[in-house]
N, C-alpha and C positions, 0 to 999 in steps of 0.2 A: 347873356350867353356864357359868361364865366361861371355863374351858379349852375347852369346845366352841365358844363364840363366837370364841375366839382362833384355833382351827383353821378355822372358817368364814371369818374375816377373811383368813387366810393363803391359803386355797383360792380365795376370791373374788378377791383381789388378783392372785395369780399366773396363774390361769386367765383372768381378765378381761383382763389385758394380752396374753396369748397370743391371745385370741379377737378382738381389735380388728380385725385385717385381714380375717378371715373374716366377721365381723359386717358390716363395710362391704360386702364382696362380696355377701352375701345381702340386705342392706338396700337398697342402690342398685339391684341387679338386680330385687329384689322390687317396688320402686316402678315401675320401668320396665316390667316384665312385667305389672303390674296394669293398665297403661294401653295394652296392645298393641292394643286395639280402636280407639284413636285414631291410632296410628302404628305402623310396623314398627320395633321396638326393635333388631333385628339388622342390617337393611339400609337403606341410603339410596338413593333413586332417582338415576339418572344419565342425562344426555342429551347427545348430541353430534351435530353435523351437518357434512357435507362433501359434495363432489361427486365422482362417478366419471364415466367416459365413458358417456354415455346409451346404454343397451343397445337402445332402441327397443321397439316393441310387437309384435314377432314371436311365433313359437311359444314357448310356455312352456318346453319342454324345452331349446331353444337358449338362452333367456334365463337359465334357472337356472344353467347352467354358467358363462356369461359373468359374471353378477352375483357368484357365489360366488368366482370367480377374482379379480375386481376388488376385492372387499372384503378379500381376504387375511386371512380369519378364521383365528385360531390355536386355536380350540376346535371340537369336533365340531358339525356342523350337525344339529339335531334334526329340523327339518322346513322346508318352504317352502310358500308359499301365493300364488297369483295372486289378489289381492283384487279387482282390476278390470283393465280393458284397460291402464291406465297405472300400476297399483300392484302391487308385488311385495314379499313379506315373507319374511325369513329368520329362523328361530327357533333360538336357541342357549340353553344353560343360563344362566339368570338374565338373559336379554335378547333383544332382537329388533332387526332392521334393517328399516326401511321405505324402499323405494326407489321414486322416481318414475321410471318407465321412459323418459319423454320428456325430462326435464331432467337426469337422473342424480343428483338430490339424494338423499342418504342421511341418514336420521334414525335414529341408534342410541339405543335406550333400554334401560335395564337397572338392575341393583342392585349396590352394592358393600357389603362388610361395614363396619359402623360400628366404627371402632377403639375399643377399650376396652369399649364396651357389649356388642359381640358376644361378647367373651371372658368378661365377667362373667355374661352370660345362659347361655353354654355351661356354665360351672361351676354356676350356680344350678340349671339343669335337669338336671345330671349327664349331659349328652349323651355325654361321653367314657367313662363307666362306669369300670371297672377301678380304678385308683389313686384317682381322685376319690371313688369310693364309700366307700373307707376314710376319706379325709379328712372327707367329709361326715358319716359316722357318728360319728367321733371328735368333730367339732364339735358334733353334736347331743347327745352325751353331756356335753360340756363345758357346753353351755347348760343342761342339766338340773341339773348340779352348781351352776352359777352361780345358777339360779333358787332352788334349795333352800337353798344357803348364804346367799344374800342375804336370805332371810326372817328369819334369825336374827341379822343384823348389828345392827339397831337394837332397843333395848329401850324399854319404857315406852309412853307414849300415842302416840308416832309409830311404834311398832314393830308386831309381830304382834298384840298385844292391843289396838291402837288403830287409828289411821288407816291404817297399813300393812296391817293385817289386812282392813280394809274394802276397800281398793283391790285387795288380792289376791283377795278373794271376787268382786268385780266383774269382775276379769280372768279368773277361772275361769268365771263364769256367762255372760259375753258370748259366747264361742264355742259354748257349749252351747245357749243360746237361739237363736243364729243357725242352728246345725245343725238344731234342731227346727223352726224356721220354714221352712227350706229343704225339708224333707221333705214338707211339705203342699202 
């Protein structure tokens, strides 16, 4: 049994060091994604304001071309909307421009990627597929080995037959109880 524990210690140590980076990726993004109902973990809102030459309140067809040309938008325009006699809106991917036709004031609102968190969440959700699926599967296998080898590292009353065993059983029962309660 001591030789088995020695192998478990070696596996746990080597794989544990290897898994630190990936554990942080999944732990940090997991916390962030768990609270996505409070805020957008991938994008932060942006807002900017400036003035263009006031297009006036003429025909919508004429105003549309004038406004788009004045805004010098470098992404495709998805749609436009004449919200009222004096308000015109231009919609683009991840944003919109609100133009006051009488004053020429432009309010641009949109979203930009949150640096670092966007990338962590991208990996956590395996949005890229292909290579990252292999990495995620290998990491999951490593986590299984760490969990099993860790059980045998400590002996005695703090190990599997004592407090450690009790904590392990609680850790196993908790997700089972939650899953059963969620089904009802």
